[in-house]
FIMITI-520984 format. One line per 10 residues: for each residue z, y, x of C-alpha. Coordinates in steps of 0.25 Angstrom, whole numbers. Layout:
N
Z:Y:X ~ ...
***
This chain:
276
-127:72:76 ~ -134:61:85 ~ -145:52:80 ~ -135:40:79 ~ -125:49:71 ~ -135:52:60 ~ -131:48:46 ~ -142:39:41 ~ -146:36:26 ~ -148:21:25
-153:14:13 ~ -149:-1:11 ~ -158:-10:3 ~ -149:-22:1 ~ -138:-24:-9 ~ -133:-38:-4 ~ -120:-40:4 ~ -128:-37:17 ~ -129:-22:14 ~ -114:-20:15
-111:-20:30 ~ -123:-11:32 ~ -118:-1:22 ~ -104:-1:28 ~ -109:0:42 ~ -119:11:39 ~ -108:19:31 ~ -98:18:42 ~ -109:23:51 ~ -110:35:42
-123:33:36 ~ -128:35:21 ~ -130:22:14 ~ -139:19:2 ~ -139:5:-4 ~ -150:1:-13 ~ -145:-10:-23 ~ -152:-19:-33 ~ -140:-19:-42 ~ -127:-11:-44
-120:-25:-41 ~ -126:-25:-27 ~ -116:-26:-16 ~ -121:-13:-9 ~ -120:-5:-22 ~ -105:-7:-22 ~ -103:-4:-7 ~ -95:8:-4 ~ -104:11:8 ~ -116:15:0
-118:30:-1 ~ -129:28:-12 ~ -132:16:-20 ~ -146:13:-26 ~ -150:3:-37 ~ -164:-2:-34 ~ -172:-14:-39 ~ -167:-27:-34 ~ -177:-30:-22 ~ -176:-45:-25
-181:-43:-40 ~ -189:-31:-38 ~ -194:-29:-24 ~ -206:-20:-28 ~ -196:-11:-36 ~ -186:-11:-24 ~ -197:-7:-14 ~ -203:4:-23 ~ -189:10:-24 ~ -186:9:-10
-199:16:-6 ~ -196:27:-16 ~ -182:29:-11 ~ -185:30:4 ~ -196:40:2 ~ -186:49:-5 ~ -173:47:2 ~ -178:43:16 ~ -166:35:21 ~ -165:34:36
-164:18:35 ~ -167:8:25 ~ -160:-6:27 ~ -165:-18:20 ~ -154:-29:23 ~ -160:-41:16 ~ -173:-49:16 ~ -179:-44:3 ~ -176:-29:5 ~ -180:-30:19
-194:-36:15 ~ -196:-25:6 ~ -193:-15:17 ~ -203:-22:26 ~ -214:-22:16 ~ -212:-7:13 ~ -209:-3:28 ~ -221:6:30 ~ -217:15:19 ~ -202:14:20
-202:18:35 ~ -209:31:31 ~ -195:35:25 ~ -184:26:30 ~ -180:17:42 ~ -181:2:40 ~ -178:-9:49 ~ -188:-20:45 ~ -201:-26:51 ~ -215:-23:46
-220:-31:34 ~ -228:-41:42 ~ -217:-45:51 ~ -207:-46:39 ~ -217:-56:33 ~ -218:-64:45 ~ -203:-65:47 ~ -201:-68:32 ~ -210:-80:33 ~ -203:-92:39
-216:-99:42 ~ -221:-87:50 ~ -208:-85:57 ~ -207:-100:61 ~ -221:-100:66 ~ -218:-88:75 ~ -205:-95:81 ~ -213:-108:84 ~ -225:-100:90 ~ -215:-92:99
-205:-103:103 ~ -194:-97:95 ~ -184:-108:91 ~ -186:-113:76 ~ -186:-125:68 ~ -199:-133:68 ~ -207:-127:56 ~ -218:-133:48 ~ -228:-126:38 ~ -233:-137:29
-243:-134:18 ~ -244:-141:5 ~ -257:-148:9 ~ -250:-155:21 ~ -236:-156:16 ~ -236:-172:14 ~ -242:-173:28 ~ -231:-164:34 ~ -220:-171:26 ~ -224:-184:33
-224:-178:47 ~ -212:-168:47 ~ -198:-173:52 ~ -187:-172:41 ~ -178:-165:37 ~ -185:-152:36 ~ -182:-138:30 ~ -192:-132:20 ~ -191:-117:19 ~ -198:-106:12
-206:-97:21 ~ -200:-85:15 ~ -186:-84:9 ~ -172:-80:11 ~ -160:-89:15 ~ -160:-104:11 ~ -169:-102:-2 ~ -179:-113:-2 ~ -174:-121:9 ~ -175:-136:8
-172:-147:17 ~ -182:-159:16 ~ -177:-172:21 ~ -189:-181:18 ~ -204:-179:16 ~ -203:-182:1 ~ -192:-171:0 ~ -202:-161:7 ~ -213:-164:-1 ~ -205:-164:-14
-199:-150:-11 ~ -209:-142:-3 ~ -218:-139:-15 ~ -207:-134:-24 ~ -201:-126:-13 ~ -214:-119:-9 ~ -217:-116:-24 ~ -203:-110:-25 ~ -202:-102:-11 ~ -216:-101:-6
-221:-107:7 ~ -212:-116:15 ~ -209:-120:30 ~ -204:-133:34 ~ -194:-134:46 ~ -187:-145:53 ~ -173:-146:49 ~ -162:-141:59 ~ -150:-150:57 ~ -138:-142:52
-127:-151:58 ~ -124:-146:72 ~ -133:-134:71 ~ -130:-120:68 ~ -138:-109:60 ~ -139:-95:66 ~ -143:-82:61 ~ -148:-70:69 ~ -147:-56:64 ~ -156:-47:72
-161:-33:72 ~ -174:-28:79 ~ -179:-13:81 ~ -192:-7:77 ~ -198:-13:90 ~ -194:-27:86 ~ -183:-28:97 ~ -171:-36:93 ~ -159:-26:95 ~ -148:-36:90
-146:-50:85 ~ -134:-56:80 ~ -133:-72:79 ~ -124:-79:69 ~ -121:-93:67 ~ -120:-99:53 ~ -109:-109:51 ~ -112:-110:36 ~ -124:-108:28 ~ -129:-111:14
-135:-121:10 ~ -129:-130:20 ~ -143:-136:23 ~ -147:-123:29 ~ -147:-109:23 ~ -141:-95:23 ~ -128:-93:31 ~ -115:-92:24 ~ -106:-90:37 ~ -110:-83:50
-104:-82:64 ~ -110:-72:75 ~ -113:-79:88 ~ -120:-76:101 ~ -133:-83:103 ~ -143:-76:113 ~ -153:-88:111 ~ -154:-85:96 ~ -155:-70:98 ~ -166:-73:108
-174:-82:98 ~ -172:-71:87 ~ -177:-60:96 ~ -189:-68:100 ~ -192:-70:85 ~ -190:-56:79 ~ -195:-48:91 ~ -207:-58:91 ~ -211:-55:76 ~ -208:-40:78
-196:-39:68 ~ -189:-26:65 ~ -175:-24:60 ~ -165:-35:55 ~ -168:-50:56 ~ -161:-62:52 ~ -165:-75:59 ~ -159:-89:56 ~ -158:-100:66 ~ -152:-114:67
-147:-122:79 ~ -154:-136:80 ~ -143:-145:84 ~ -153:-155:88 ~ -157:-147:101 ~ -150:-134:101
***
């Protein structure tokens, strides 16, 4: 049997809907699939493509408990590959990567690189320093917030430095709005960045799904346009169409290879209708 014909034992850590196409593709290719779920009501738990179903602590509620069971499992069973398909489980795998890679294959970056990419402030600084297109981004502190509010051009978007989807996003149309909401958002979601508002009308949101090998070389990049998203002021896509955009692929390559990313990556972009 050739190397590419070997039946792999794959552990999938996510029980959201995103695990289903992975489970189906792996089973149709002849591999053994184990799925670890936080509940017996999880989508993956009911999938007919699972050879084995595990009930582990919910990594949203008990990430430490989840990590402990994950480490114990891979030491004992040594799966050929462990797939983390969401932000939370992938972060846990990145944090535990040195130990996990002794027993299983993973496709995540090292902890330091993960932390850099997970911080929007660090990511935007990298883009601006290296000429990668991004919205004008500001990093105001509480001490000079009033002076900043007098100088910036409105509207602006306030975003948590760390977060998922549209959680914590707020559009400020005036200085009073920014000053009123900034402290509350920071207390609730942590440090914030402030970005110029890119008009939605006439513009398009895009999403690039990429995969980089262990040498941080981009092997594939699929670009999708977002005809609809929620909330309508700017957020998570709820309809997608694949498109051909080599320029977006090149910007994504420069970013991900530049920060030495490994594994799967998701990059959000928007076309500025004012200048293209």
